[in-house]
N, C-alpha and C positions, 0 to 999 in steps of 0.2 A: 780574595775578598771581593764582594760585589756590593752594590747599593749606592746611595747618593748622600751628599752632605745635607743635613737638615739646616734650614735657613737660620734658625735661631741658635744653633749650637756650633755651626761650622762655617768655614770660609765660603764666601759667595764667589762663583766663577761666572764670567761672561765669555761666550765663545766668539772669537773674532778671527775669521779667516783660518779656521782649523787650529788655532792656538788659544789656550785659555789664559785670561788675564784675571789676576786677583783684584777684586774690587774693594776688599778690605784685607790688608796684609800687615801683620804686626811686625814690621821692620822699618828702618828709616825710609823717608819718603822717596829717596833716590831709587829704592828698589820696588816701589809701587808702580810697576810698569809692565809692559808686555813681556811675558816670559819667553825665553828662547827655548825652553823645554816644551815639546809638544806633549803635554802631560795628561795622564788619566787620573789626576787627583780626585776628580768627582766621584770615583769609585771607592774611595777610601774613607774609613772612619764614619760610616753611617751610624745612625742612632742604635741600630740593632747590634753593630759591632761594639759600640761603646757600652751597651748593656751587657754584652757577653764578657767584655774585659772586666767590668765592674763586678759582675757575678763571680768570676773566677778568682779575682783578688779577694773578695769577701769570704769565699769558702776555702780556697787553697793557699792564698797568699802569693801565688806566682802563676805564670802561664807562658807558653811558647806559641808564637804566631809565625808560621812559615809564610813566606811571600807577603810580608806585612805592608810593604810600601810599593808604590807604582814602579814598574820596571824603569821608566825614564828617570825617575829620581834616584833609584838605586845606582843606575849607570853613571849618573852625574856625580854622585857621592864617591863612587869607586874611582872614577877618573880624577876627582879632586884629591883624594887621599894618596893615590899613586903618583900624582904630579908634584907633591910637596918635596922640596929640596931638603937635603940633610940638615941644613941650618935652621929649617922650620920646625924640627923636632927637638924635644928636650927629654932628658931622662926623667921617668916618672918617679914620684916620691910617695911617701906615706905620711899621714897626719895632715893637719890643716893649720893655716895661719902660722903662729910662732912655733907650733909643734911639727911643721913640715920638714921632712928630711929625705934625702935619697939614700936608700939602703938596698943594694942589689942582691943581698941575701934574701930579701923578702919579695922584691919584684924587679924585673930587668927590662920591662917594656919601655917604649918611648911614646910621648903624647904630643898632640897639637890641639889647643883649645879652639872650639867652634864659635863663630860669631856671624852676624848678619851682613858682613861686608862682602861675602861671597854668595852668589845667587843660589847655588845648590844648598849651601849651609843655611841660608835664610829660609828657603822653602822647608827644609827639614825642621828647623826651629818652629816655624809656624804650625806645622802638623803636630809637633809635640805640645805646643800651646793649646791646640784644639783638644788634644787628649787631656791636658790638664783641666781645662774648663769642663769637659764632659765628666771626668771623674769627680770633680768638686760638686757638680750637680747631683751625681748619683750617690757618692759615698761621703760627702761633706768632709773631705780630707784637709781642706785649708791649704792646698798647694798654691804657692804664689809665684814661683818661677822655676826655671829649668836650666841647668848648666850641663855642658857635655864637651867631650873631646874625642878626636880620632886617637886610636891606639894602633901601634904596630908592634907585634911580637915577631922578631926575627928568629931564625932557626936557633933553638935552644933556650929562648926566653920563656919566662914563667911568672906567675904571681902566686905566692903561697896562700894558704887558706886564711881568710879574713872576713870581717863584716864591714859593710859600707858605712854603717852608722851604729855606734854604741848606744844602747837604749837610753833615752833621756839626755844624751850628751851631744846630739848632732841635730841639725835641721834638715838633713837628707832623710826622706821617708819612703821614697819609691825610686827604685833603680831600673834602668833600662840598658840593654846591650843589643846593638844591631850589627849583624855580620855582613861583610862586604867581600867575601872570598868565593870566586867562581871555581867550579870543578874540584871542590875539596874532597879528598879521599880519606878513608880510614887510616891509611898509613901515614897521612900528614899529621895525625895526632892533634894536639892543641885544643882539646875539649875543655869546656867549663864544667866543673863539678859543682852542683848545687846540693847543699846539705840541709838536713833537718836542723831544728834549733839546737839539738844536742851536739851538733858538729861531727857526728859519726855516721849516721845513716845517709846514704846518697839518694836523693830524691830524683835527680835528673843528671844525665851525662849529655851535655849539649855540644854537638859538633858545630863549628863556626861556619855553617852553610850560608851561602849568599841569600840575603833577604830575610833571614830568620831574626825575629825580634823576641828577646826574653825580657819579661817585666816581673819584678818581685819586690816585696816589702823589704826595705833596706835593713831594718833592725832585726829581722827574724831569720835570715838565711845566710849562714856562712857559705863561702864559695871560694874556689881556686881555679886558676888557669894552668893547665898542664903544658909542658914544653911542646912547641910545634916543630915540625921538620921542614917548614917552608915559611915564608913571610905570611903573617896572619893579620888581617885588617879588621877593625871594628870601630863602632862609636859607643862609648860608655857615657851614660848620662844619669842625672839625678833630679827628681822633682823635690823642691824644698818647701818647708814651711818657715815662717818668721817667728822665732822664739823670743825676739826682743820686744818687750812690752812698753818700751819707752818711746815708741814711734820711730825708732831708727831701724832700718832694714839690716838684718844679719849680713855679714860679709860673705861673698862667694868663695869657693875653692878652699 
């Protein structure tokens, strides 16, 4: 990707001694400081890229973006996920709130929820918030927040075919998957299969290659994760709308 942040859509950066500082950063004030990443974020998510993403979502409902994030940020996220201790992971479940349950016949991966207390995670969340604002301006989607977690699929782990949001019954409306695996080979397997709405026709077979970002409408596309032959890392995320009209924000997760 090339281009620059637009001043009214995107975060503003000031170059200080070869390092970029966020002058507006949507995380706690403790993280509004000089970044330790020597980042090329100014090349990401220009208005032209946001236009392209919006166009593809409005016509196809999904798109794949190779090399979607800056190399420095991808490297920091990869280091972060690989440094997590076993006790930081929990078995993934299905369903939400009172319906949440762990069922390893459906999915066997492990997850770690992302938040802004880690610098790399905070930068990633700020980029996703920029995407949220850009899509709201272009598609009037009413996206109000984003939730995400790291995922690890160890050898043999899988996730059966499913939909991220049952139509009319969830506030998740747009899904994202970012892959953090270097040197992924065909023999490593672990692809994501994206299906048409009938759940039969395969629209895309997505290898979990480093830096690839998949974006798709949550209610429209069943998908599954095939078993991998080595550890497979990713970030799964969802943009949400608030379906609660009482003024109370819908709960996350």
